Residue frames as qw, qx, qy, qz and C-alpha x, y, z in Angstrom:
[[0.421, -0.642, -0.605, -0.215, 5.92, -5.83, 0.76],
 [0.004, -0.605, 0.308, -0.735, 7.81, -3.86, 3.45],
 [0.810, -0.498, -0.187, -0.247, 6.87, -6.44, 6.13],
 [0.234, -0.720, 0.606, -0.245, 9.17, -6.69, 9.14],
 [0.622, 0.234, -0.744, -0.070, 10.92, -10.07, 9.03],
 [0.084, -0.177, 0.796, -0.573, 10.38, -10.51, 12.79],
 [0.713, 0.112, 0.239, -0.650, 6.72, -11.22, 12.01],
 [0.397, -0.130, 0.894, 0.160, 6.57, -14.97, 11.28],
 [0.389, 0.079, -0.593, -0.700, 5.02, -16.23, 8.03],
 [0.766, -0.184, 0.044, -0.614, 1.75, -18.16, 8.36],
 [0.850, 0.103, -0.517, -0.007, 3.42, -21.60, 8.00],
 [0.349, 0.267, -0.652, 0.618, 5.67, -20.85, 11.00],
 [0.402, -0.256, 0.324, -0.817, 2.53, -20.06, 13.05],
 [0.759, -0.094, -0.472, -0.438, 0.68, -23.37, 12.36],
 [0.665, -0.075, -0.691, 0.273, 2.49, -25.61, 14.89],
 [0.117, 0.057, -0.510, 0.850, 2.67, -22.99, 17.71],
 [0.521, -0.151, -0.063, -0.838, -1.07, -22.35, 17.24],
 [0.789, -0.128, -0.557, -0.226, -1.88, -26.06, 17.51],
 [0.506, -0.018, -0.661, 0.553, 0.30, -26.32, 20.65],
 [0.121, -0.183, 0.262, -0.940, -1.43, -23.24, 22.08],
 [0.692, -0.145, -0.052, -0.706, -4.85, -24.93, 21.92],
 [0.488, 0.156, -0.859, 0.025, -3.53, -28.36, 23.01],
 [0.169, -0.069, 0.713, -0.677, -5.39, -28.02, 26.36],
 [0.037, -0.350, -0.916, -0.191, -8.60, -29.02, 24.57],
 [0.051, 0.619, 0.496, -0.607, -10.47, -25.92, 25.76],
 [0.368, 0.812, 0.396, 0.220, -12.33, -23.41, 23.59],
 [0.406, -0.367, 0.055, 0.835, -10.17, -20.47, 22.51],
 [0.347, 0.867, 0.256, -0.248, -11.25, -17.21, 20.89],
 [0.671, 0.590, 0.073, 0.443, -9.50, -15.78, 17.83],
 [0.008, -0.906, 0.175, -0.384, -8.42, -12.67, 19.75],
 [0.684, -0.643, 0.335, -0.080, -7.09, -14.53, 22.79],
 [0.913, 0.050, 0.271, 0.299, -5.14, -17.02, 20.66],
 [0.514, 0.724, 0.012, 0.460, -3.66, -14.22, 18.51],
 [0.247, -0.880, 0.260, -0.310, -2.61, -12.26, 21.63],
 [0.840, -0.426, 0.333, 0.040, -1.10, -15.43, 23.16],
 [0.851, 0.298, 0.198, 0.384, 0.87, -16.24, 19.99],
 [0.244, 0.882, -0.103, 0.390, 2.15, -12.64, 19.78],
 [0.506, -0.764, 0.373, -0.147, 3.68, -13.14, 23.25],
 [0.917, -0.095, 0.340, 0.186, 5.20, -16.50, 22.22],
 [0.693, 0.511, 0.170, 0.479, 6.81, -14.87, 19.16],
 [0.450, -0.502, -0.129, 0.727, 7.94, -11.88, 21.32],
 [0.297, 0.605, 0.407, 0.616, 6.39, -9.38, 18.92],
 [0.160, -0.166, -0.247, 0.941, 6.70, -5.70, 19.75],
 [0.290, 0.636, 0.472, -0.537, 3.71, -3.34, 19.77],
 [0.236, 0.603, -0.361, -0.671, 4.91, -1.89, 16.45],
 [0.066, 0.144, -0.928, -0.338, 5.04, -5.39, 14.89],
 [0.185, 0.411, 0.852, -0.266, 1.57, -6.19, 16.23],
 [0.270, 0.722, 0.274, -0.575, 0.20, -2.98, 14.70],
 [0.070, -0.350, 0.618, 0.701, 1.91, -3.36, 11.31],
 [0.655, 0.450, 0.353, -0.495, -0.81, -3.35, 8.65],
 [0.621, 0.307, 0.609, 0.387, -1.18, -4.96, 5.26],
 [0.208, 0.013, 0.286, 0.935, -0.76, -2.40, 2.45],
 [0.185, -0.576, -0.614, -0.507, -4.55, -2.10, 2.22],
 [0.064, -0.303, 0.394, -0.866, -4.52, -0.79, 5.81],
 [0.690, -0.305, -0.272, -0.598, -7.53, -2.99, 6.63],
 [0.929, -0.349, -0.106, -0.062, -5.92, -5.65, 8.84],
 [0.339, -0.762, 0.549, 0.047, -2.79, -6.28, 10.89],
 [0.508, 0.481, -0.698, -0.154, -0.23, -8.51, 9.13],
 [0.020, -0.220, 0.922, -0.318, 0.15, -10.82, 12.16],
 [0.576, 0.184, 0.519, -0.604, -3.63, -11.18, 12.69],
 [0.706, 0.472, -0.255, -0.463, -4.03, -12.03, 9.00],
 [0.410, 0.419, -0.810, -0.009, -1.34, -14.72, 9.16],
 [0.249, -0.070, 0.846, -0.466, -2.74, -16.27, 12.36],
 [0.676, 0.308, 0.212, -0.635, -6.14, -16.34, 10.61],
 [0.703, 0.452, -0.458, -0.302, -4.75, -18.33, 7.70],
 [0.128, 0.314, -0.911, 0.236, -2.80, -20.71, 9.98],
 [0.467, 0.087, 0.656, -0.587, -6.13, -21.39, 11.73],
 [0.730, 0.411, -0.084, -0.539, -7.92, -21.91, 8.39],
 [0.512, 0.440, -0.728, -0.117, -5.32, -24.45, 7.25],
 [0.079, -0.157, 0.901, -0.395, -5.53, -26.37, 10.52],
 [0.599, 0.232, 0.427, -0.637, -9.31, -26.40, 10.22],
 [0.703, 0.460, -0.323, -0.435, -9.24, -27.61, 6.60],
 [0.407, 0.353, -0.839, 0.069, -6.91, -30.43, 7.67],
 [0.760, -0.414, -0.428, -0.261, -9.26, -31.39, 10.52],
 [0.548, 0.058, -0.571, 0.608, -6.76, -30.58, 13.29],
 [0.047, 0.195, 0.488, -0.849, -8.99, -27.96, 14.88],
 [0.025, -0.551, -0.766, -0.331, -12.73, -27.28, 14.71],
 [0.166, -0.347, 0.031, -0.923, -14.95, -24.25, 15.10],
 [0.090, -0.319, -0.859, 0.390, -17.23, -24.41, 18.14],
 [0.139, 0.843, 0.481, -0.196, -19.24, -21.18, 18.06],
 [0.416, 0.853, 0.082, 0.304, -18.69, -17.89, 16.20],
 [0.089, 0.860, -0.370, 0.340, -15.08, -16.76, 16.71],
 [0.565, -0.538, 0.590, -0.210, -14.14, -19.76, 18.90],
 [0.796, 0.337, -0.487, -0.127, -12.37, -23.04, 18.14],
 [0.651, -0.548, 0.511, -0.121, -10.67, -26.02, 19.81],
 [0.058, 0.458, -0.857, -0.229, -8.29, -28.83, 18.96],
 [0.885, 0.048, -0.194, -0.420, -9.68, -32.11, 17.53],
 [0.886, -0.300, 0.351, 0.046, -8.61, -35.67, 18.38],
 [0.809, 0.468, 0.078, 0.347, -6.68, -35.72, 15.09],
 [0.125, 0.876, -0.239, 0.399, -4.89, -32.54, 16.20],
 [0.624, -0.644, 0.408, -0.174, -3.93, -34.18, 19.52],
 [0.952, 0.058, 0.252, 0.166, -2.67, -37.28, 17.65],
 [0.578, 0.710, -0.084, 0.393, -0.46, -35.06, 15.45],
 [0.168, -0.850, 0.350, -0.355, 1.03, -33.30, 18.51],
 [0.870, -0.386, 0.303, -0.041, 1.82, -36.68, 20.14],
 [0.882, 0.303, 0.111, 0.344, 4.16, -37.41, 17.23],
 [0.394, -0.754, 0.090, 0.518, 6.06, -34.18, 18.07],
 [0.659, 0.578, 0.251, 0.411, 6.59, -32.87, 14.53],
 [0.464, -0.254, -0.032, 0.848, 9.38, -30.25, 14.25],
 [0.155, 0.260, -0.128, -0.945, 7.19, -28.15, 11.94],
 [0.445, 0.510, 0.733, -0.068, 3.72, -28.25, 10.40],
 [0.079, 0.406, -0.311, -0.856, 3.65, -26.73, 6.92],
 [0.688, 0.348, -0.117, -0.626, 1.54, -27.15, 3.78],
 [0.489, 0.331, -0.795, -0.141, 3.49, -30.28, 2.74],
 [0.044, -0.070, 0.888, -0.452, 2.86, -31.85, 6.17],
 [0.502, 0.240, 0.423, -0.715, -0.90, -31.14, 5.95],
 [0.551, 0.331, -0.514, -0.568, -1.15, -32.88, 2.57],
 [0.094, 0.070, -0.988, 0.103, -1.32, -36.23, 4.41],
 [0.298, 0.374, 0.687, -0.547, -4.97, -35.36, 5.21],
 [0.279, 0.378, 0.750, 0.466, -7.43, -35.93, 2.34],
 [0.031, 0.879, 0.457, -0.134, -9.70, -33.01, 3.33],
 [0.220, -0.763, 0.186, 0.579, -6.75, -30.62, 3.10],
 [0.344, -0.074, 0.704, 0.617, -5.69, -32.01, -0.31],
 [0.194, 0.651, 0.704, 0.207, -9.27, -31.44, -1.54],
 [0.101, -0.915, -0.200, 0.337, -9.23, -27.86, -0.23],
 [0.302, -0.564, 0.424, 0.641, -5.86, -27.17, -1.92],
 [0.368, 0.250, 0.758, 0.477, -7.14, -28.62, -5.22],
 [0.123, 0.847, 0.516, 0.024, -10.01, -26.10, -5.24],
 [0.166, -0.904, 0.050, 0.391, -7.76, -23.13, -4.41],
 [0.475, -0.294, 0.570, 0.603, -5.04, -24.24, -6.85],
 [0.388, 0.547, 0.654, 0.349, -7.50, -24.06, -9.75],
 [0.032, 0.953, 0.297, 0.052, -8.12, -20.41, -8.90],
 [0.522, -0.603, 0.149, 0.585, -4.49, -19.38, -8.45],
 [0.431, 0.879, -0.086, -0.185, -3.16, -16.81, -10.89],
 [0.857, 0.074, 0.157, 0.486, -0.17, -17.64, -13.06],
 [0.035, -0.953, 0.146, 0.263, 2.55, -15.03, -13.11],
 [0.858, 0.250, 0.180, 0.411, 5.07, -15.23, -15.95],
 [0.495, 0.543, -0.013, 0.678, 8.24, -13.19, -16.37],
 [0.267, -0.783, 0.152, -0.540, 7.79, -11.55, -12.94],
 [0.028, -0.381, 0.800, -0.463, 9.18, -12.32, -9.51],
 [0.484, -0.248, -0.826, -0.149, 7.53, -15.51, -8.24],
 [0.552, -0.595, 0.072, -0.580, 4.99, -15.18, -5.45],
 [0.086, 0.313, -0.881, 0.344, 6.16, -16.97, -2.33],
 [0.538, -0.324, -0.744, -0.227, 4.06, -19.84, -1.01],
 [0.373, -0.321, -0.647, 0.582, 4.41, -18.45, 2.51],
 [0.146, -0.048, 0.012, -0.988, 2.29, -15.40, 1.66],
 [0.331, 0.406, 0.739, -0.423, -1.34, -15.38, 2.71],
 [0.366, 0.578, 0.643, 0.344, -3.97, -14.88, -0.04],
 [0.007, -0.970, -0.197, 0.141, -4.36, -11.20, 0.94],
 [0.363, -0.689, 0.390, 0.490, -0.60, -10.71, 0.70],
 [0.504, 0.130, 0.699, 0.490, -0.55, -12.45, -2.69],
 [0.249, 0.826, 0.484, 0.145, -3.24, -10.08, -3.97],
 [0.142, -0.963, 0.028, 0.226, -1.35, -7.07, -2.68],
 [0.516, -0.381, 0.541, 0.544, 1.96, -8.30, -4.11],
 [0.436, 0.422, 0.660, 0.443, 0.27, -8.58, -7.51],
 [0.067, 0.942, 0.329, 0.010, -1.38, -5.17, -7.10],
 [0.334, -0.821, 0.219, 0.408, 1.94, -3.53, -6.16],
 [0.534, -0.092, 0.620, 0.568, 3.69, -5.12, -9.16],
 [0.315, 0.677, 0.572, 0.339, 1.00, -3.75, -11.52],
 [0.119, -0.971, -0.156, 0.134, 1.20, -0.32, -9.86],
 [0.471, -0.596, 0.368, 0.536, 5.01, -0.13, -10.11],
 [0.478, 0.209, 0.643, 0.560, 4.82, -0.97, -13.81],
 [0.136, 0.852, 0.468, 0.193, 2.17, 1.75, -14.29],
 [0.316, -0.871, 0.041, 0.375, 4.34, 4.30, -12.43],
 [0.484, -0.295, 0.523, 0.637, 7.21, 3.64, -14.86],
 [0.334, 0.507, 0.652, 0.454, 4.88, 3.94, -17.89],
 [0.051, -0.943, -0.327, 0.035, 3.47, 7.25, -16.58],
 [0.403, -0.722, 0.225, 0.515, 6.96, 8.65, -15.95],
 [0.465, 0.004, 0.618, 0.634, 8.07, 7.72, -19.49],
 [0.203, 0.711, 0.591, 0.321, 4.94, 9.34, -20.97],
 [0.168, -0.953, -0.186, 0.172, 5.16, 12.57, -18.93],
 [0.467, -0.533, 0.351, 0.612, 8.89, 12.95, -19.71],
 [0.385, 0.148, 0.664, 0.624, 8.02, 12.71, -23.41],
 [0.147, 0.812, 0.559, 0.078, 5.15, 15.21, -23.47],
 [0.298, 0.612, 0.047, 0.731, 5.49, 18.92, -24.37],
 [0.200, -0.019, -0.492, 0.847, 6.11, 21.54, -21.62],
 [0.403, -0.150, -0.074, -0.900, 2.65, 23.08, -22.27],
 [0.738, -0.204, -0.561, -0.314, 0.93, 19.70, -21.97],
 [0.550, -0.091, -0.671, 0.489, 2.85, 18.97, -18.76],
 [0.052, -0.078, 0.313, -0.945, 1.73, 22.29, -17.20],
 [0.616, -0.171, -0.246, -0.729, -1.90, 21.48, -18.03],
 [0.721, -0.119, -0.682, 0.026, -1.48, 17.98, -16.58],
 [0.323, -0.009, -0.598, 0.733, -0.17, 19.46, -13.30],
 [0.318, -0.104, 0.112, -0.936, -3.11, 21.90, -13.05],
 [0.726, -0.151, -0.462, -0.487, -5.61, 19.09, -13.71],
 [0.611, -0.079, -0.720, 0.320, -3.98, 16.97, -11.01],
 [0.103, 0.015, -0.483, 0.870, -4.16, 19.78, -8.43],
 [0.518, -0.118, -0.093, -0.842, -7.83, 20.44, -9.24],
 [0.762, -0.120, -0.599, -0.212, -8.60, 16.71, -8.92],
 [0.484, -0.041, -0.674, 0.556, -6.83, 16.80, -5.54],
 [0.276, -0.746, -0.589, 0.146, -9.35, 19.39, -4.35],
 [0.273, -0.283, -0.033, 0.919, -7.57, 22.69, -4.85],
 [0.276, 0.672, 0.442, -0.526, -9.85, 25.55, -5.78],
 [0.220, 0.571, -0.333, -0.718, -10.94, 27.11, -9.00],
 [0.863, 0.394, 0.257, -0.185, -11.98, 25.60, -12.31],
 [0.746, 0.049, 0.402, 0.530, -9.75, 24.26, -15.07],
 [0.340, 0.798, 0.275, 0.415, -10.67, 27.40, -17.00],
 [0.293, -0.951, 0.089, -0.051, -9.53, 29.72, -14.16],
 [0.715, -0.477, 0.392, 0.329, -6.35, 27.74, -13.67],
 [0.699, 0.386, 0.400, 0.449, -5.74, 27.66, -17.43],
 [0.160, 0.950, 0.088, 0.255, -5.80, 31.45, -17.52],
 [0.464, -0.843, 0.263, 0.068, -3.09, 31.56, -14.88],
 [0.862, -0.072, 0.328, 0.380, -0.67, 29.22, -16.68],
 [0.585, 0.177, 0.288, 0.737, 2.22, 31.13, -18.20],
 [0.049, 0.852, 0.322, 0.411, 0.43, 34.43, -17.61],
 [0.547, -0.754, -0.142, 0.335, 2.51, 35.52, -14.65],
 [0.419, 0.861, -0.154, 0.242, 5.27, 36.82, -16.92],
 [0.388, -0.757, 0.512, -0.116, 7.74, 35.57, -14.34],
 [0.512, 0.459, -0.721, -0.089, 10.44, 33.09, -15.34],
 [0.022, 0.225, -0.900, 0.373, 10.12, 31.20, -12.06],
 [0.462, 0.206, 0.640, -0.579, 6.36, 30.65, -12.04],
 [0.018, -0.064, -0.840, -0.539, 4.31, 28.53, -14.44],
 [0.371, -0.494, -0.630, -0.471, 0.86, 28.80, -12.87],
 [0.182, -0.185, 0.507, -0.822, -1.28, 29.99, -9.99],
 [0.469, -0.358, -0.752, -0.295, -4.08, 28.03, -8.35],
 [0.475, -0.594, 0.141, -0.634, -6.37, 28.80, -5.43],
 [0.004, -0.258, 0.897, -0.359, -5.67, 26.88, -2.23],
 [0.240, 0.336, 0.852, -0.322, -9.41, 26.32, -1.79],
 [0.211, 0.579, 0.696, 0.367, -12.65, 26.95, -3.64],
 [0.105, -0.928, -0.313, 0.176, -13.10, 30.34, -1.97],
 [0.552, 0.635, -0.052, 0.538, -9.70, 31.53, -3.15],
 [0.514, -0.853, -0.044, 0.079, -8.47, 32.48, 0.33],
 [0.377, -0.703, 0.477, 0.371, -4.84, 32.00, -0.68],
 [0.703, 0.628, -0.274, -0.192, -2.90, 31.49, -3.89],
 [0.783, -0.323, 0.463, 0.263, -0.45, 28.67, -4.53],
 [0.343, 0.778, -0.401, -0.342, 2.26, 29.33, -7.11],
 [0.937, 0.042, 0.345, 0.037, 3.36, 26.42, -9.28],
 [0.120, 0.678, -0.634, -0.352, 6.58, 25.57, -11.06],
 [0.922, 0.147, 0.332, -0.134, 6.16, 22.58, -13.41],
 [0.086, 0.715, -0.627, -0.297, 9.44, 21.30, -14.86],
 [0.971, 0.196, 0.094, -0.100, 9.46, 18.38, -17.27],
 [0.105, -0.737, 0.654, 0.135, 13.04, 17.08, -16.98],
 [0.856, 0.279, -0.404, -0.162, 14.24, 14.14, -19.05],
 [0.824, -0.008, -0.429, 0.371, 17.39, 13.19, -17.18],
 [0.320, 0.301, -0.395, 0.807, 19.38, 14.38, -14.15],
 [0.325, -0.579, -0.653, 0.364, 18.28, 15.71, -10.78],
 [0.022, -0.868, -0.171, -0.466, 16.84, 19.12, -9.89],
 [0.563, -0.011, -0.440, 0.700, 19.39, 20.91, -7.69],
 [0.239, -0.659, -0.460, 0.545, 19.03, 23.66, -5.08],
 [0.116, -0.193, 0.210, 0.952, 19.80, 26.52, -7.57],
 [0.186, -0.352, -0.692, -0.602, 16.49, 25.76, -9.36],
 [0.375, -0.651, -0.647, 0.132, 14.60, 25.87, -6.05],
 [0.313, -0.451, -0.167, 0.819, 16.35, 29.09, -5.02],
 [0.008, 0.066, 0.441, 0.895, 15.26, 30.68, -8.32],
 [0.320, -0.521, -0.716, -0.336, 11.67, 29.60, -7.67],
 [0.417, -0.610, -0.494, 0.459, 11.79, 30.97, -4.10],
 [0.215, -0.228, 0.086, 0.946, 13.07, 34.26, -5.50],
 [0.169, -0.284, -0.580, -0.744, 10.11, 34.44, -7.87],
 [0.412, -0.602, -0.684, 0.018, 7.75, 33.68, -4.95],
 [0.360, -0.470, -0.290, 0.752, 9.30, 36.50, -2.91],
 [0.057, 0.012, 0.321, 0.945, 8.68, 38.89, -5.82],
 [0.377, -0.419, -0.596, -0.572, 4.96, 38.00, -5.59],
 [0.312, -0.360, 0.515, -0.713, 4.95, 38.15, -1.77],
 [0.822, -0.081, -0.424, -0.371, 3.72, 34.54, -2.01],
 [0.497, -0.532, 0.592, -0.345, 3.79, 32.24, 1.02],
 [0.783, -0.019, 0.613, -0.107, 3.18, 28.90, -0.72],
 [0.428, 0.597, -0.516, -0.441, 4.69, 27.19, -3.72],
 [0.897, -0.003, 0.440, -0.036, 4.72, 23.74, -5.34],
 [0.173, 0.647, -0.641, -0.375, 7.66, 22.65, -7.49],
 [0.887, 0.123, 0.408, -0.179, 6.73, 19.61, -9.57],
 [0.190, 0.631, -0.660, -0.362, 9.15, 17.68, -11.79],
 [0.943, 0.161, -0.199, -0.211, 9.27, 14.41, -13.71],
 [0.556, 0.443, -0.604, 0.361, 12.80, 13.95, -12.32],
 [0.693, -0.508, -0.432, 0.273, 14.14, 13.75, -8.75],
 [0.104, -0.953, 0.126, -0.254, 15.54, 16.35, -6.36],
 [0.535, 0.359, -0.584, 0.493, 19.08, 16.45, -4.99],
 [0.552, -0.472, -0.575, 0.377, 19.55, 16.13, -1.22],
 [0.245, -0.124, -0.129, 0.953, 20.67, 19.78, -1.11],
 [0.260, -0.289, -0.393, -0.833, 17.44, 20.87, -2.85],
 [0.587, -0.492, -0.628, -0.136, 15.33, 18.86, -0.38],
 [0.514, -0.368, -0.431, 0.643, 17.25, 20.23, 2.65],
 [0.100, 0.048, 0.065, 0.992, 16.99, 23.79, 1.31],
 [0.398, -0.412, -0.489, -0.658, 13.20, 23.54, 0.80],
 [0.622, -0.485, -0.601, 0.130, 12.79, 22.08, 4.31],
 [0.445, -0.248, -0.311, 0.803, 14.72, 25.01, 5.84],
 [0.007, 0.363, 0.271, 0.891, 12.51, 27.71, 4.31],
 [0.182, 0.184, 0.542, -0.800, 10.12, 29.77, 6.40],
 [0.620, 0.288, -0.096, -0.724, 7.60, 29.84, 3.55],
 [0.758, 0.023, 0.639, -0.126, 6.06, 26.54, 2.54],
 [0.449, 0.551, -0.533, -0.460, 7.57, 25.08, -0.65],
 [0.846, -0.039, 0.505, -0.165, 6.50, 21.53, -1.49],
 [0.140, 0.513, -0.735, -0.421, 8.70, 19.45, -3.80],
 [0.865, 0.167, 0.380, -0.282, 7.02, 16.70, -5.84],
 [0.128, -0.464, 0.776, 0.408, 9.37, 14.37, -7.74],
 [0.441, 0.189, -0.664, -0.573, 8.55, 12.04, -10.62],
 [0.282, -0.129, -0.949, 0.056, 7.60, 8.96, -8.61],
 [0.079, 0.379, 0.619, -0.683, 5.36, 10.90, -6.23],
 [0.360, 0.329, -0.200, -0.850, 3.80, 12.68, -9.22],
 [0.414, 0.053, -0.817, -0.399, 3.02, 9.32, -10.89],
 [0.158, -0.256, -0.889, 0.345, 1.51, 7.99, -7.63],
 [0.202, 0.405, 0.338, -0.825, -0.70, 11.09, -7.32],
 [0.396, 0.237, -0.487, -0.741, -1.77, 10.73, -10.97],
 [0.341, -0.111, -0.926, -0.120, -2.87, 7.13, -10.25],
 [0.094, -0.351, -0.755, 0.546, -4.66, 8.06, -7.00],
 [0.218, 0.557, 0.263, -0.757, -6.48, 11.06, -8.52],
 [0.618, 0.479, 0.619, 0.074, -7.18, 9.56, -11.97],
 [0.240, 0.855, -0.206, -0.412, -5.10, 11.78, -14.24],
 [0.328, 0.597, -0.676, -0.280, -3.85, 10.02, -17.38],
 [0.021, -0.088, 0.993, -0.070, -5.11, 6.62, -16.18],
 [0.670, -0.120, -0.193, -0.707, -8.39, 4.74, -16.51],
 [0.570, -0.234, 0.704, -0.353, -9.84, 1.88, -14.49],
 [0.565, 0.249, -0.644, -0.451, -9.92, -1.49, -16.23],
 [0.630, -0.165, -0.759, 0.020, -10.48, -3.93, -13.38],
 [0.366, -0.530, 0.333, -0.688, -11.94, -3.85, -9.87],
 [0.587, -0.097, -0.797, 0.104, -11.65, -6.56, -7.23],
 [0.483, -0.599, 0.156, -0.619, -13.75, -6.28, -4.08],
 [0.388, 0.070, -0.868, 0.302, -12.72, -8.27, -1.03],
 [0.581, -0.501, -0.124, -0.630, -15.67, -9.01, 1.21],
 [0.142, 0.131, -0.884, 0.426, -15.84, -10.44, 4.71],
 [0.309, -0.495, -0.806, -0.097, -18.77, -11.91, 6.59],
 [0.242, -0.516, 0.064, -0.819, -21.17, -9.49, 8.28],
 [0.249, -0.068, -0.879, 0.402, -21.31, -10.82, 11.84],
 [0.303, 0.120, 0.362, -0.873, -24.21, -8.50, 12.81],
 [0.603, 0.096, -0.437, -0.661, -26.38, -10.08, 10.11],
 [0.648, -0.021, -0.759, -0.066, -26.01, -13.53, 11.67],
 [0.035, 0.078, -0.717, 0.692, -26.51, -12.52, 15.32],
 [0.387, -0.447, -0.705, -0.391, -29.91, -14.03, 16.20]]
């Protein structure tokens, strides 16, 4: 998931959150989250770290679920929109000074057991894959599953593209660039493929729809091994022969460190796209993939309910 381990999981937040509201006063979601961030000594970067969807901060999401679990167990209650306070049951729990409050601890409360029964029925079963951890929030579970599916798809795409013919691969690359918003039609781009008569260039595409600048393309379908700097130098030589300022070198393989460093040092812009990045772009711009499932995550519209 790429989450910094300094950010506590939601179970580790439950007891500190209950202690934070032990004064019996009303607390807002924002104020409690800010207060807990200070208690956990989180840096600004950790506070700003987002879930992979980019829609919510990881820490805010986990505090939200710690609050939900306390509410379902009857240890805190909502007062008005966005505000909550501790209940008498919550105060009784704190009096016993538990070292930690986790899901197992909350199972002593019948309301929480009922809530878990409902959610357990809806949990997905994952076989033959890495187990989901119980300390992930539902959003993190969804994204873990999504990332697993995506990684598997990336590998399938790489295997397929490595096995296709060089001509097919060149057409695939052109289609991808057009889907990404580069100019010209498939027909225009198709005319350019292999027509340059230059060993180092496979195709030409307009940078934009008006054709203000040309981008020269090298599309190399490599089965095994890395693409080294000599290949890039050859491509750059071909670009120089065309007085071209921009080039894209796309491969199903990977690039050596020397090749990457060499491309970065050039005055003219040469972009290197390796196999994994190519597969990711194919997924994002719908080349060689089709949609078979869509899950929308909705949240309450607070404006609708403001009377």
